[in-house]
N, C-alpha and C positions, 0 to 999 in steps of 0.2 A: 256705622249709621244704620238705623233700623226704620222700617216702614212705620210712620206715625210720629217720628221724632219731630220736635219743634225746633227750628233753627232760627238764629238771628243773622241778618245780613247787615253788618255795620257800615257797608258802603251805601246802603239805601238811605235816602234823605227823609222820607216821610214814615211815620210810625206804621201806617197801614201796609206798607211794602217791606217793612223791616223784619217781620216775622212770617214764617211759612211752615207748612207741614210737609215733611219729606215723603214722597210717594215712590221713590225708586229711581232707577236709571234706564235710559234707552239710548244706546250708542254712546255718543260723546256728551249727552245731556243728563243732568239730574233733574227730575221732575218734582214739582211741588204744587201746593195748593195754598193760596192766600185769600184772606177775606178783606176786600177793599170796597169801601163806600157801600156797604150793605150787600155785596155780591161776592160769590165764590169765583175765583179766577185760577185757571190752571197756568202754571209758569214753568219755564225752563231756565236752568243755569248751566254753564259749562261744568261738567263733572270735575275737570281738572282744577277749576277755581275753588270748588268746595273742598276738594281733597288737600289742596296746598295749604301751607301754614302762613298765608298772608297775614300781615299784622297791620292794624290801624290803631295808632296811639297805644301800642304795646299789647293790644288784645287781638285774638283771632278774628278775622273778618267774618267767617262763617263758623258758627259754633252751636252745638246742641245745647239748648237751654231747658228742654222739657220733653214730655211725651204725651200723646193723646191716644186714647183707646177708641177713637171714633169708628175704626173698622170693626172692632168687636161688637159695638152697639149695632152697626149696620148689618153685620152678619146675623146677630140674634133676631133683628127685625125681619130679615129675609127668610130665616129659618121658620119663623112663625107662619108666614104665608105659605111656605112649602108644606108644612105640616097640616095646615088647614085645607090645602088643596088635595091632599092624599086621602081625605075622609069621604 
């Protein structure tokens, strides 16, 4: 799993909480970012749950379904400010 991967959580009931962006791990938790009801929310899942091959109706419960380059965009935006500050 890579930073920025989009995962599905098939145990989640509502579509707002079904998809999240993977941000990495911290101890026993995998951290993510979900967009729910018009707001960004930082979330934690047990790392062991995400790494295990749990199945729900024959499909993996947690599975990478895409990737976002949001960090690359944020890095470019920050770099523009840093460059303008050096002038």
